[in-house]
Structures are given as C-alpha cells and as structure tokens.
C-alpha positions in Angstrom: -33.3 -108.7 51.8 -32.7 -105.0 51.0 -29.4 -105.2 52.9 -28.4 -108.2 50.9 -29.2 -106.4 47.6 -27.2 -103.4 48.5 -24.3 -105.4 49.9 -24.0 -107.6 46.8 -24.3 -104.7 44.4 -21.5 -103.0 46.3 -19.3 -106.1 45.9 -19.9 -106.2 42.2 -19.3 -102.5 41.7 -16.1 -102.7 43.7 -14.9 -105.6 41.5 -15.8 -103.6 38.3 -13.8 -100.6 39.5 -10.8 -102.8 40.5 -10.8 -104.6 37.2 -11.4 -107.9 38.9 -13.8 -110.9 38.3 -17.2 -110.3 39.7 -18.3 -112.6 42.6 -20.6 -115.6 42.0 -23.3 -114.6 44.5 -25.2 -117.9 44.4 -22.1 -119.6 45.9 -22.6 -117.5 49.0 -26.4 -117.8 49.4 -29.3 -118.9 47.2 -30.2 -116.4 44.5 -33.4 -116.1 42.5 -33.9 -114.1 39.3 -36.1 -111.4 41.0 -33.4 -110.7 43.6 -30.8 -110.8 40.9 -32.6 -108.1 38.8 -32.8 -105.9 42.0 -29.1 -106.3 42.4 -28.5 -105.5 38.8 -30.5 -102.3 39.1 -28.4 -101.2 42.1 -25.2 -102.1 40.2 -26.4 -99.8 37.3 -27.2 -97.0 39.8 -24.2 -97.3 42.1 -21.7 -97.6 39.3 -22.9 -94.4 37.7 -23.6 -96.2 34.4 -25.2 -94.2 31.6 -27.8 -96.2 29.9 -27.5 -96.6 26.1 -30.2 -99.3 25.9 -30.9 -102.9 26.8 -29.9 -106.3 25.6 -31.5 -109.8 25.8 -29.4 -112.7 26.8 -29.9 -116.5 26.9 -32.4 -115.9 24.1 -32.5 -119.6 23.1 -33.3 -122.8 24.9 -29.8 -124.2 24.9 -28.4 -121.1 26.6 -31.2 -121.2 29.2 -30.6 -124.8 30.0 -26.9 -124.3 30.4 -27.5 -121.6 33.0 -30.4 -123.4 34.8 -33.2 -121.0 33.8 -36.4 -121.4 31.8 -36.6 -117.9 30.3 -34.4 -115.3 28.6 -32.8 -112.6 30.7 -31.8 -108.9 30.1 -29.1 -106.5 30.9 -28.4 -102.8 30.6 -26.2 -101.6 27.8 -23.6 -99.1 29.1 -23.1 -96.0 27.0 -19.4 -96.2 27.9 -19.3 -99.5 26.0 -20.4 -98.1 22.6 -17.8 -98.4 19.9 -18.0 -97.4 16.2 -17.9 -99.7 13.2 -14.2 -100.0 12.1 -12.8 -99.3 15.5 -9.9 -101.1 17.0 -10.8 -102.4 20.5 -8.3 -103.5 23.0 -8.6 -107.0 24.5 -7.2 -105.6 27.8 -10.7 -104.0 28.4 -12.2 -107.5 28.9 -11.7 -110.6 31.1 -13.5 -113.2 28.9 -14.7 -111.5 25.7 -17.4 -113.3 23.7 -18.5 -112.0 20.3 -22.1 -112.2 19.1 -23.9 -111.0 16.0 -27.3 -109.5 16.8 -30.1 -107.3 15.4 -30.7 -103.9 17.1 -33.7 -101.5 17.3 -33.7 -97.8 18.0 -36.5 -96.5 20.1 -38.3 -93.7 18.4 -40.7 -92.4 21.0 -41.0 -92.6 24.8 -42.4 -95.9 25.8 -43.9 -96.9 29.1 -46.7 -99.3 28.2 -46.5 -102.9 27.2 -46.3 -103.8 23.5 -47.4 -106.7 21.3 -46.1 -107.9 17.9 -48.9 -106.0 16.0 -47.8 -102.6 17.4 -44.2 -102.8 18.5 -42.6 -101.5 15.4 -44.6 -98.3 15.7 -42.3 -97.4 18.5 -39.1 -98.2 16.6 -37.3 -95.6 14.4 -34.7 -97.9 12.8 -33.2 -101.3 12.6 -29.5 -102.2 12.5 -26.9 -104.9 12.6 -24.9 -105.0 15.8 -21.9 -106.8 17.2 -21.9 -107.4 20.9 -18.7 -108.0 22.9 -20.1 -109.6 26.0 -17.9 -110.2 29.0 -19.0 -113.0 31.4 -16.4 -111.8 34.0 -17.5 -113.9 36.9 -16.6 -117.2 38.5 -16.0 -120.7 36.9 -18.6 -121.8 34.4 -19.6 -124.9 36.5 -20.7 -122.8 39.5 -22.5 -119.8 38.0 -26.2 -119.6 37.3 -28.6 -117.6 35.2 -29.3 -115.5 38.3 -25.6 -114.8 38.7 -25.5 -113.7 35.1 -28.4 -111.2 35.7 -26.8 -109.8 38.9 -23.6 -108.9 37.0 -25.7 -107.1 34.3 -26.0 -110.1 31.9 -22.3 -109.7 30.9 -23.1 -106.4 29.1 -19.7 -104.8 28.2 -19.3 -103.4 24.7 -21.2 -103.2 21.4 -20.6 -102.0 17.9 -23.7 -100.7 16.0 -23.9 -100.8 12.3 -25.7 -98.5 9.9 -29.4 -97.8 10.7 -32.0 -98.8 8.1 -35.8 -98.6 7.9 -35.8 -102.2 6.5 -39.3 -102.8 5.2 -38.8 -106.5 4.5 -39.4 -109.6 6.8 -37.1 -109.3 9.8 -37.1 -113.0 10.4 -35.6 -113.5 6.9 -32.3 -111.8 8.0 -29.2 -114.1 8.2 -25.6 -113.4 9.1 -22.2 -114.8 8.7 -19.5 -113.9 11.3 -15.9 -114.2 10.3 -12.5 -113.3 11.8 -9.6 -112.6 9.4 -11.7 -114.1 6.6 -12.2 -117.4 8.5 -15.9 -118.2 8.8 -16.8 -118.6 12.5 -20.6 -118.9 12.6 -23.8 -118.5 10.7 -27.0 -117.2 12.3 -30.7 -116.6 11.6 -32.9 -113.9 12.9 -35.2 -116.6 14.3 -32.3 -117.8 16.6 -33.5 -115.2 19.1 -36.6 -116.5 20.8 -38.0 -117.9 17.6 -38.7 -114.6 16.0 -37.6 -111.0 16.1 -40.9 -109.3 16.9 -41.5 -111.8 19.7 -38.0 -111.2 21.1 -38.4 -107.4 20.8 -41.7 -107.5 22.7 -40.3 -109.7 25.4 -37.4 -107.4 25.9 -39.4 -104.2 26.0 -42.1 -105.7 28.3 -39.5 -107.2 30.7 -37.5 -103.9 30.9 -40.7 -102.0 31.6 -41.8 -104.6 34.3 -38.5 -103.9 36.1 -39.1 -100.1 36.3 -37.3 -98.7 33.4 -38.8 -96.3 30.9 -37.6 -96.4 27.3 -36.4 -93.2 25.7 -35.9 -92.1 22.1 -32.5 -93.1 20.8 -32.0 -96.1 23.1 -30.8 -99.3 21.5 -32.6 -102.7 22.0 -30.7 -105.8 21.1 -32.7 -109.0 20.9 -30.1 -111.7 21.3 -27.4 -113.7 19.6 -27.8 -115.0 16.0 -25.7 -118.1 15.6 -23.1 -119.4 18.1 -21.2 -116.9 20.4 -17.5 -116.9 19.6 -14.5 -116.4 21.9 -13.0 -112.9 21.5 -9.6 -113.5 20.0 -7.3 -110.9 18.3 -8.3 -110.2 14.7 -10.5 -108.4 12.3 -14.2 -109.3 12.6 -16.9 -109.0 10.0 -20.6 -109.5 10.4 -22.1 -109.9 6.9 -25.9 -109.7 7.0 -26.3 -109.5 3.2 -28.7 -106.8 2.1 -29.3 -105.8 5.7 -25.7 -104.5 6.1 -22.2 -105.3 7.2 -20.2 -104.4 10.3 -16.5 -104.6 10.9 -14.2 -104.0 13.9 -10.9 -105.2 15.2 -9.8 -106.8 18.5 -6.2 -106.0 19.3 -3.7 -107.0 22.0 -2.3 -103.5 22.1 -2.6 -100.9 24.8 
C-alpha cells in the first residue's frame, strides 16, 4: 500500500509540474478516502507546498452525493495560491476554474486538540469573507469520485481573502451575493456549509488534526461554499456579504 501511495503521489506531482490534468486514480485501482488522504499528504510533501491553511469541500449533501461520498472532505491551501483583493488573476493558471464564496477563519493560537462548538472560537483571531478559485483539474466528471478529489488535494488552487473582522454577531446569519460584471450569479447563506458555521469549523479542524497536521497561528480555515459554485469565466467578480464585507477580483485572459 505504501508503494501505491508514493507512486500515485508522484504521478500527481508530475502532472502538476507539467501543467497537465491530474490522473483519475480510481480508474486504475479501487481508491478509498483514507488512502486518498495519505496520497494527498504525500502530494503536499513532495510538491514542496507551503501550507497557508485548510479548506472544506463537498460541504453539502448534494455535492457529496454527486461524488459518491457520505461526508465532507478537506484539502490543503497552498500559500502560493493566495491572491489579494482587487488582483487580476490570469485564467491560464487554471484548467477548470470554479469560483466559490466562503467564510474564512484565522487561527490565533497553536491548536493540536479537538474542538467543539462551545470552545472553537477561542482559538480563532478573526473572521473574513473569502473567494476560492478551485481547480478540479482531473479526469472527466463521470469517472471521478470523492476519493479522487481528495487525492488531488480537493481541487485547492487559489483564494482571495477579504478584510478580517472580529464579527461579534451570529455567524449563521451571514449571507452573500456573487456577481460577475454586475450580473448576479448566485446567493448563499452561511448555513449552506454543513448546516452551520461552528459545526463546519469544528469538523474541519478535527479532521485536519486527525490526519496529522497541527494548526498554527495565521493559518486560514475555509468552511465551504455558500451558494452554488460558478464556472470561472473572464470578468470582474464581487462577493457582497453585506455588513460582513465585500471582496473583488478579476479573472483575465491575459498573460
């Protein structure tokens, strides 16, 4: 099994470095989630990725059903993928960009023990709106599974953090409208992610710790998409979260 994990991780890293689509590993041999997470960890290690934080994916029942799993999954956010609000980001950096509006949390203190909704915010130093540009750059949709998604780091690619706030109000009351060039694309609620933000945040932290990572101050935790993911097309994107904040960035076809 160890040989398979290393071999498959090397295939994925080679595809990443060559700018090619990642392999659909389940098409070659059965792949379960635990093995997929072990492959993901080796991809992170062997690619030399700097860890900016972690993201939840498949954070609602519809997404899980589409990928043949019964739980959310997570991926590692690459520091190299962090952009700034207002940036122009080139589409050539992605194969199949997908845009999502999310809520992010900044880790305030080192964290290596499991959390519950009653205490999780004591480890958090700030909350912020975030755009994710995911890139499910592997295989045709009809053949890939949730385990395939995990192995390729849950499509983690780029993200655009907004302004950090202490936000003392109800996190689950946050809503967001995503638009491109002033055209409304989607509306989302904080509860779209696992039914509630504290539940989603606890799930992500505990799952990350279970898989051997320690959380460090300054790392970003993203709890999953609010509203429907949108195809990444050229244009100016706005995530309007009302009083919680706004984020803008541009996707361009330029070099």
